[in-house]
C-alpha positions in Angstrom: -180.3 75.3 71.4 -177.8 74.7 73.5 -178.9 72.6 76.4 -178.5 74.1 80.2 -175.5 73.8 82.3 -176.9 71.7 85.2 -176.8 74.2 88.6 -174.4 73.1 91.6 -170.8 71.6 91.5 -169.6 69.2 88.6 -169.3 65.4 89.9 -166.4 64.2 90.8 -164.5 60.9 90.1 -163.2 58.6 92.7 -160.0 58.3 91.3 -159.7 61.9 91.4 -160.2 61.8 95.1 -158.1 58.6 95.5 -154.9 60.7 93.9 -155.6 64.1 96.0 -155.3 62.0 98.8 -152.2 60.0 97.8 -150.6 63.1 96.8 -151.1 66.1 98.9 -150.8 64.8 101.9 -147.7 65.4 103.9 -145.7 66.4 101.4 -143.5 68.2 103.2 -141.6 64.7 104.0 -142.8 62.5 100.9 -139.5 62.5 99.9 -138.6 60.6 102.3 -141.4 58.3 102.5 -142.1 57.6 98.9 -144.7 55.7 96.9 -142.0 53.2 95.4 -140.8 52.6 99.1 -144.6 51.4 99.8 -145.5 49.7 96.6 -142.0 48.0 97.2 -143.2 47.1 100.8 -146.2 45.5 99.4 -144.6 43.6 97.1 -142.6 42.2 99.1 -145.0 41.0 101.6 -147.5 39.4 99.0 -150.2 42.2 99.3 -152.7 42.3 96.9 -155.0 45.1 96.9 -158.1 46.7 94.7 -157.8 50.4 93.7 -160.5 51.5 96.3 -160.7 55.0 97.5 -158.4 54.7 101.1 -155.4 52.7 99.0 -152.1 51.2 101.2 -150.7 54.6 100.3 -153.3 56.4 101.7 -153.3 54.2 104.6 -149.7 54.9 105.6 -149.7 58.4 105.4 -153.1 58.5 107.6 -151.4 56.4 110.5 -148.3 58.7 109.8 -149.9 61.7 110.2 -152.1 60.5 113.4 -148.7 59.9 115.0 -147.4 63.4 114.0 -150.6 65.2 114.7 -151.2 66.5 118.6 -154.5 65.0 118.6 -153.1 62.0 118.8 -156.1 59.7 117.3 -157.1 58.0 114.6 -160.0 59.6 114.1 -158.4 63.3 113.9 -155.8 61.9 111.4 -158.3 61.0 109.5 -160.4 64.3 109.3 -157.2 66.2 108.8 -156.3 64.2 105.9 -159.6 64.3 104.5 -160.3 68.0 105.2 -156.7 69.2 103.5 -158.1 67.0 100.7 -161.4 68.8 99.9 -160.0 72.1 100.5 -158.1 71.6 96.8 -161.5 69.6 95.6 -164.0 70.9 96.9 -166.5 69.0 95.0 -165.4 66.0 97.0 -166.6 67.5 100.6 -169.4 65.6 102.7 -167.8 62.1 101.2 -165.7 61.2 103.6 -165.7 57.3 104.5 -167.2 57.0 108.3 -165.0 55.5 110.5 -165.6 52.2 110.3 -164.4 52.1 107.2 -161.0 53.5 107.7 -160.6 51.3 110.6 -161.1 48.4 108.1 -158.4 49.8 105.7 -155.9 49.6 108.5 -156.8 46.1 109.1 -156.4 45.3 105.6 -152.9 46.2 105.9 -150.9 43.3 107.5 -148.0 43.7 110.6 -145.6 42.2 108.2 -146.2 45.1 105.4 -145.7 47.4 108.5 -142.5 45.8 109.8 -141.1 46.0 106.2 -141.5 49.4 106.0 -140.1 50.3 109.1 -137.1 48.3 108.0 -136.7 50.1 104.7 -136.9 53.7 106.3 -134.4 52.9 109.2 -131.6 51.7 106.4 -132.9 54.9 104.3 -131.8 56.7 107.8 -128.9 55.0 108.7 -127.6 56.0 104.9 -128.8 59.1 105.6 -126.5 60.0 108.6 -123.6 58.6 106.8 -120.5 59.6 109.1 -122.4 60.9 112.0 -122.7 57.8 113.4 -119.3 56.7 113.4 -117.3 56.8 116.7 -113.5 56.2 116.1 -114.7 53.9 113.0 -117.4 52.4 115.2 -121.0 52.6 115.2 -122.3 53.1 118.8 -125.7 51.6 119.2 -127.8 52.3 122.2 -129.9 50.0 123.5 -133.1 50.5 126.4 -136.2 49.1 127.2 -139.5 51.1 128.4 -143.6 50.0 128.6 -146.0 51.6 126.9 -149.9 50.7 127.9 -153.2 50.4 125.7 -157.3 50.0 126.0 -158.5 47.8 128.1 -159.7 45.1 126.2 -159.4 41.2 126.9 -157.3 40.4 124.1 -155.0 42.9 124.9 -154.8 41.6 128.5 -154.2 37.8 127.4 -151.5 38.8 124.5 -149.7 41.2 126.9 -150.8 41.3 130.6 -150.5 43.3 132.8 -148.2 44.6 136.4 -148.9 44.6 140.4 -148.1 47.5 141.8 -148.5 48.8 145.3 -151.9 48.7 145.1 -152.8 46.0 143.3 -153.5 44.9 140.0 -153.5 47.8 137.3 -156.1 48.4 135.4 -155.0 48.5 131.7 -152.8 45.9 129.9 -149.3 46.7 129.6 -146.2 45.6 126.9 -142.5 45.7 127.1 -140.2 47.1 124.4 -136.8 47.3 123.6 -135.3 49.9 121.4 -132.1 50.3 119.6 -131.0 53.8 118.2 -128.0 54.8 116.7 -126.2 57.6 119.1 -125.3 60.2 117.1 -128.3 60.6 115.0 -130.8 59.3 117.5 -132.8 57.6 114.6 -134.3 54.3 116.0 -132.6 51.1 113.8 -134.9 48.5 115.7 -136.8 47.5 118.0 -139.1 44.6 120.1 -142.2 44.3 121.4 -143.4 41.5 123.9 -145.7 40.6 126.8 -144.9 42.6 130.1 -143.5 39.6 131.8 -140.6 39.3 129.0 -137.7 40.8 130.1 -135.6 43.3 128.4 -132.8 41.1 127.5 -135.0 38.3 125.9 -136.6 41.0 123.6 -133.2 42.3 123.0 -131.9 39.2 121.4 -133.8 39.4 118.0 -132.2 43.2 118.2 -128.8 42.4 118.8 -128.5 39.8 116.2 -128.9 42.8 113.4 -125.5 44.0 114.9 -122.2 42.7 114.5 -119.0 43.9 113.3 -118.8 47.6 113.1 -120.9 48.2 115.7 -120.3 49.4 119.6 -123.0 48.5 121.8 -123.7 51.1 124.8 -126.1 49.7 127.4 -126.8 49.7 131.1 -126.0 47.7 133.3 -129.4 44.9 132.5 -127.4 43.6 129.4 -123.8 43.7 131.2 -122.6 40.3 132.5 -119.6 37.7 131.5 -122.1 35.3 129.7 -123.5 38.1 127.8 -120.0 39.7 126.7 -118.8 36.4 125.7 -121.9 36.1 122.9 -121.5 39.8 121.9 -117.7 39.2 121.0 -119.0 35.6 119.1 -120.9 37.4 116.7 -118.1 40.3 116.5 -120.1 42.9 118.4 -118.1 45.9 120.4 -119.6 46.7 123.9 -119.4 48.8 126.4 -122.0 49.1 129.5 -121.6 49.9 133.3 -120.6 47.1 135.4 -122.8 44.7 136.5 -123.9 45.0 140.9 -122.6 41.9 141.4 -118.9 42.2 139.7 -116.4 43.2 142.7 -113.5 45.4 140.9 -111.4 44.6 144.1 -111.4 40.5 143.3 -110.4 41.2 139.6 -107.2 40.1 138.5 -105.2 43.1 136.2 -103.5 41.2 133.2 -102.7 44.6 131.5 -102.3 48.0 133.3 -103.7 51.0 131.2 -103.7 53.5 133.9 -104.4 53.8 137.7 -108.0 53.0 137.1 -108.1 51.2 133.4 -107.0 47.8 133.2 -107.8 45.0 131.5 -109.0 41.4 133.0 -110.3 38.2 132.8 -114.2 37.6 133.7 -114.7 33.8 134.2 -118.1 32.7 133.1 -120.6 31.1 135.4 -120.6 26.8 135.4 -124.4 27.7 134.9 -124.0 29.6 131.2 -121.7 27.0 130.2 -124.2 24.2 131.1 -127.1 26.0 129.0 -124.3 26.7 126.3 -121.4 24.8 125.8 -120.0 27.1 123.4 -119.4 29.8 125.4 -115.9 30.2 126.3 -114.7 29.9 130.1 -113.5 33.4 129.9 -114.0 36.8 128.5 -111.3 39.3 128.3 -112.8 42.7 129.2 -111.0 46.1 129.8 -112.5 48.1 133.0 -112.5 52.0 133.5 -113.4 54.0 136.8 -115.4 56.5 135.8 -116.9 59.9 137.9 -120.1 61.0 136.5 -123.0 62.8 137.7 -126.1 60.7 138.3 -129.4 62.7 139.7 -127.4 65.5 140.6 -124.7 63.9 142.4 -121.4 63.0 141.6 -120.6 59.0 141.6 -118.1 56.8 140.8 -119.0 54.2 138.6 -117.1 51.2 136.7 -117.3 50.8 133.0 -116.5 47.4 131.3 -115.7 47.5 127.7 -114.6 45.0 124.7 -112.2 47.9 123.5 -108.8 47.0 124.8 -106.3 49.1 123.4 -106.3 52.1 125.5 -104.1 54.2 123.0 -106.8 53.7 120.3 -109.3 54.3 122.4 -108.1 56.8 125.4 -110.2 56.2 128.6 -111.4 59.6 128.6 -112.7 59.3 125.6 -114.9 56.2 126.7 -116.2 57.8 129.2 -117.5 60.4 127.7 -119.3 58.0 125.0 -121.1 55.9 127.8 -122.3 59.7 128.8 -124.1 59.6 125.5 -126.2 56.6 126.8 -128.8 58.9 128.0 -129.9 60.0 124.8 -132.0 56.9 124.5 -133.6 58.4 127.5 -134.5 61.0 125.6 -135.3 59.0 122.8 -137.9 57.0 124.3 -139.7 60.4 125.5 -140.1 61.2 122.4 -142.0 58.0 121.5 -144.1 58.1 124.0 -144.8 62.0 124.8 -144.1 63.5 121.4 -145.7 60.5 119.0 -148.0 59.4 122.1 -147.1 56.0 122.2 -147.2 55.8 126.2 -150.6 54.9 125.4 -152.1 53.5 122.3 -155.6 53.7 120.7 -155.6 50.2 119.1 -157.6 47.4 120.5 -156.5 44.3 118.9 -152.8 42.9 119.2 -152.5 43.5 115.4 -153.4 46.7 115.9 -151.0 47.7 118.7 -148.1 46.5 116.2 -149.6 48.5 113.4 -149.8 51.6 115.6 -146.0 51.1 117.2 -144.4 51.0 114.1 -146.3 54.1 112.3 -145.1 56.0 115.6 -141.3 54.6 115.1 -141.4 55.6 111.4 -142.6 59.1 112.6 -139.9 59.4 115.0 -137.5 58.4 112.2 -138.7 61.0 109.6 -138.8 63.8 112.1 -135.3 62.6 112.4 -134.1 62.4 109.0 -135.7 66.3 108.3 -133.1 67.4 110.9 -130.4 65.7 109.5 -130.7 67.0 106.3 -131.3 70.3 107.8 -128.4 70.4 110.1 -125.8 69.4 107.3 -127.5 72.1 105.4 -126.5 74.5 107.9 -123.6 72.9 109.4 -124.8 72.2 112.9 -125.1 69.3 115.3 -128.4 67.2 114.6 -128.9 66.4 118.3 -129.2 70.1 118.7 -132.1 70.7 116.4 -135.3 70.7 118.5 -137.4 67.8 117.9 -140.5 69.1 118.7 -140.4 72.7 116.8 -139.0 69.9 113.7 -142.5 68.3 114.0 -144.6 71.3 114.0 -142.8 72.6 110.9 -143.6 69.3 108.8 -147.2 69.6 109.9 -147.5 73.3 109.4 -145.2 72.9 105.4 -147.5 70.3 104.0 -150.5 72.1 103.3 -148.7 74.8 101.4 -146.5 72.2 99.3 -149.5 70.3 98.5 -151.0 73.3 96.5 -148.0 75.4 95.1 -146.5 75.1 92.2 -144.3 72.4 91.5 -141.4 75.1 90.5 -141.5 76.4 93.7 -141.0 73.3 96.2 -137.6 72.8 96.5 -137.3 76.7 97.9 -139.9 76.2 100.3 -138.6 72.8 101.6 -135.5 75.1 101.7 -137.4 77.2 103.6 -138.5 74.4 106.0 -135.1 73.4 106.8 -133.6 76.5 107.6 -136.7 77.4 109.9 -135.6 73.9 111.3 -132.2 74.7 111.8 -133.1 78.1 113.6 -134.3 76.4 116.5 -131.7 74.9 118.3 -132.3 73.8 121.7 -129.5 74.8 124.4 -126.2 72.9 125.2 -127.5 71.4 128.9 -124.5 68.6 129.9 -125.5 66.7 132.9 -129.1 68.1 132.7 -130.9 66.9 136.0 -134.9 66.4 136.0 -137.3 65.2 138.5 -139.4 62.4 138.5 -142.5 63.9 139.9 -145.7 65.7 139.2 -146.0 69.5 140.1 -149.5 69.9 140.3 -151.9 67.4 142.2 -154.1 65.4 140.5 -158.0 65.9 140.6 -159.8 64.7 143.4 -161.9 62.2 141.8 -162.3 58.6 142.9 -160.8 56.1 140.8 -162.9 54.2 138.5 -162.8 50.4 139.3 -164.7 48.8 136.2 -165.5 49.7 132.7 -167.5 52.7 131.9 -170.0 50.5 129.9 -170.9 48.5 133.1 -171.0 52.0 135.5 -173.7 53.7 132.9 -175.9 50.0 133.2 -175.8 50.3 137.1 -176.5 53.6 137.2 -179.3 54.1 134.6 -182.2 56.4 135.2 
């Protein structure tokens, strides 16, 4: 006599859940952030781990999904990841690890692993862009800084500090960040995070060490000055910056005249810098170019300083046009802070802040890599493709690519690239937007203490 079958769903093995989590998440970009890349990064930092339910692969995908998902929280990222898995494996429904277990999984991955993952992805993005990043044989690199906020935790205050405004000390910790990105593909090469009181020049030192012959630094006046130019040239780095505000054009001696408003001169270094660094030269030879540009809606005359001394090889008009692309780094920082929700980070520990920011920077590069593929496939400028729509497409196509027959994957991926390439933003040279809000803030008083203390004071 045959025994009766048990009523209800069959039990599901832990290995099946883990496999579904690893293979069914963000399949629209798994060709870019591969299992091998994550495994190699774990091996390079010496990370040894057990085959838990939440493996390093699952944790990395969870953090990337949290960066891409519109709700921008760890809880939302994990819930979407788990619910997507249970839609393909209904027997696992109701067995999701709690938020504490997911947080411990994030804590198990060291900061060095995220730095290694970002490095691998950055190199892959640069290789994918190829000749797109070239300008007259050089790779222009944009450099700029910004600030990010985070929860009001004592450890974060001690690590990053805060600032003082017109209304006194700010209520939340603030970190300063400097980012270097390739001008023609807007993929992030590297970034540095530090205390609010650290200057952008100090944070940029580690980024500049990775640049050298073949790179062209394009930056604003903060990274200008004879001493900095001498250091750039010592490492073989070409540069193009706006002239430092203390430098007077009328006092410069013309060594070579390339035109009426284009000449080569020698900038003398201050003795103070040479005392600090005796290896610095007495002067540095640069080229000065007059440019008429539009700044905040007004036509202004500015002076540019560059190491590109050959006026025939590097015409002044093209140099000025290249400096006009410096504004792209501002758009990149907007994408990081607004589209990837890095303006206010969620992590409550110093290590968590570094990991979260690395995940969001990786997410930016992944979206840019997809747009590069779409642009190359359909013959358009990658920077004309909508970053926001590309992010939406990556999220929208991922569930289908997790369940479809493998033979259909190339067709679906090609459809995603075609859809991304179809959303082209208008060409808007000299775009000018006010840095002000239109709507008034809600008329509530400012909360000057923590919510926990407020509840204690107003407890019934």
